[in-house]
Structure formats: C-alpha cells, structure tokens
C-alpha positions in Angstrom: 34.0 19.3 17.3 36.4 18.1 20.0 33.5 16.5 22.0 32.2 14.7 19.0 35.6 13.4 17.9 36.4 12.1 21.4 33.0 10.4 21.5 33.5 8.7 18.1 37.0 7.5 19.3 35.6 6.0 22.5 32.5 4.3 21.2 34.3 1.2 19.6 36.9 1.0 22.4 34.9 1.5 25.6 32.0 -0.6 27.0 28.9 1.4 27.6 29.0 0.8 31.4 31.9 -0.2 33.6 30.0 -3.1 35.1 27.0 -5.2 34.3 25.7 -4.1 37.7 26.0 -0.4 36.9 22.9 1.7 36.6 21.9 1.6 33.0 20.0 4.9 33.0 23.0 7.1 33.6 25.9 8.2 31.4 27.8 5.8 29.2 31.6 5.5 29.4 32.1 7.0 25.9 30.0 10.0 26.9 32.0 10.6 30.1 35.2 10.2 28.2 34.2 12.8 25.7 33.3 15.2 28.5 36.7 14.6 30.1 38.5 15.2 26.8 36.6 18.5 26.5 37.7 19.3 30.1 41.3 18.9 29.2 40.9 20.8 25.9 39.3 23.8 27.6 41.7 23.6 30.6 38.8 23.6 33.1 38.1 22.1 36.5 35.5 19.5 37.0 33.0 22.1 38.2 34.0 24.4 35.3 33.3 21.8 32.6 30.0 20.9 34.4 29.0 24.6 34.1 30.1 24.8 30.5 28.2 21.7 29.5 25.1 23.0 31.3 25.2 26.1 29.1 25.8 24.1 25.9 22.8 21.8 25.5 23.5 21.3 21.7 26.9 19.9 22.5 25.3 17.4 24.9 22.8 16.4 22.2 25.6 15.7 19.8 26.8 12.8 22.1 23.3 11.7 23.2 23.1 13.4 26.6 20.1 15.2 28.0 21.9 16.8 31.0 25.5 17.5 32.0 27.2 15.0 34.2 27.9 16.1 37.8 31.5 17.1 38.7 31.7 14.1 41.1 30.6 11.8 38.3 33.3 13.2 36.0 36.0 12.9 38.7 35.1 9.2 39.4 35.0 8.5 35.6 38.5 10.0 35.2 39.9 7.5 37.8 38.3 4.6 36.0 39.2 5.6 32.4 42.8 6.5 32.9 44.4 3.1 32.7 47.5 2.3 30.8 46.2 -0.5 28.6 43.0 1.5 27.7 44.9 4.6 26.9 47.3 2.7 24.7 44.4 1.3 22.7 43.0 4.7 22.3 46.3 6.1 21.1 46.6 3.3 18.6 43.0 4.1 17.3 43.9 7.8 17.1 47.1 7.0 15.1 45.0 4.8 12.7 42.6 7.7 12.2 45.5 10.0 11.4 46.8 7.5 8.9 43.3 7.2 7.2 43.0 10.9 6.9 46.5 11.3 5.4 48.1 13.0 8.3 50.6 10.1 8.6 52.2 8.7 5.4 52.7 4.9 5.9 53.6 3.2 9.1 56.2 5.3 10.9 57.4 3.8 14.1 57.5 4.9 16.8 54.7 7.4 16.7 54.1 9.8 19.6 51.1 11.9 20.3 51.4 14.8 22.8 48.7 17.0 24.1 51.0 19.6 25.7 51.2 21.6 22.4 55.0 22.0 22.9 57.6 20.8 20.5 59.3 17.5 21.4 62.6 19.3 22.1 61.0 21.8 24.5 62.2 21.7 28.0 60.7 24.0 30.7 62.8 26.3 32.9 61.4 24.5 36.0 62.6 21.1 34.6 66.1 22.5 33.9 66.3 24.0 37.4 65.3 20.7 39.0 67.9 18.9 37.0 70.6 21.3 38.2 69.4 21.0 41.8 69.4 17.2 41.6 72.9 17.0 40.0 74.3 19.5 42.6 72.9 17.5 45.5 74.3 14.3 44.1 77.7 15.9 43.7 77.5 17.3 47.3 76.7 13.9 48.7 79.6 12.3 46.8 82.0 14.9 48.2 80.6 14.2 51.7 81.2 10.5 51.4 84.8 11.1 50.3 85.6 13.3 53.3 84.3 11.0 55.9 87.0 9.5 58.2 86.9 5.9 59.0 85.6 5.2 62.4 87.9 3.3 64.7 87.1 -0.4 64.9 85.6 -1.4 68.2 87.0 -4.7 69.6 85.3 -6.8 72.2 86.9 -6.7 75.7 86.5 -9.3 78.4 85.1 -7.9 81.6 85.1 -10.1 84.8 82.3 -9.4 87.2 81.5 -11.4 90.3 79.9 -14.7 89.5 79.8 -13.8 85.8 82.0 -13.3 82.9 80.6 -10.9 80.2 82.0 -9.8 77.0 81.3 -6.1 76.4 82.6 -3.6 73.9 84.6 -0.6 74.8 81.7 1.6 73.8 79.4 0.0 76.4 81.8 0.6 79.3 
C-alpha cells in the first residue's frame, strides 16, 4: 500500500527520466521514488530494500517493474530526488490529498508533515544533552573572555645601527 501510494504521488510531479539522454529502458523516477519511500518506511538499507523487493514480485508489478532496482541505482536516485523544491511540491500534493480525503478540514496554515512518528513537542534525550553542553561551553568561553588581562601595549622604539636607522618594537629586540 505504501509503495503504491508513493508511486501515485510521484507520477504527476516527477518526469519519467532525469534527462532526455537517460536510458529509456530502465527505471522511471516515480518508480525509484516509490522504492525509496518503502525503504524509509521499512527502515532498511539500500541492500536490504533491494532484497525485500526481489522477494516481493507482486509489489514490483503494482508499480510496473519487472525486477528490483540495484542498491547503487537507489542510492544515486536518492541523491537526485532529494531536492528542496521537489520535496516542497510533493508535500503540497500530500497535503492536498489529505484535504480531499477529509483528514484536514479546510485550509489550515501552516501545515507540517513529519515522518518521525513522534509528537511535535517530543525532544530526545540526546538533543537535550547537546543543548546543555552547548550552553555550558558558551558560558565557559564568556567567563574566559572576562578573566583575560589586557596585554601591555607595545610601542615602537628607535634603534640606531651603523649606516641605518631602523624602527623596531620592544618585542623584536
């Protein structure tokens, strides 16, 4: 179901191939996007989703594939497909679908979709620890700056050498 829904979302928004010079006998961008969504949903690696799709030929047939994409193909497709403007269009399309299906009543702005499955107020312990460490190090640096003594000002001194007159600082002597 996830694979089919991702494919239906991607078909109107993605071109079939990234370039007109691309091989036209391979996988289309919407098909690769659907595979990548399934990868995230199943929390698998690229090799793991390749093995899962190899074992699930009926899933592949749902999106028009005869064989599973290679893990390298999926990795390269991920780099191409994850672009800010493209993802914003997909999120807009997903919000429109939710509105049509009655999951959102009217236009509520701003709308946020999160795939982490946590509540919006959830903060991880790791994040809290890093925040404490950052604020502690900033406070320590501020204390260090306050304790520093002013360095004595170094003034130029005239030094007379045979045949030349040089100006040197006291630190150079």
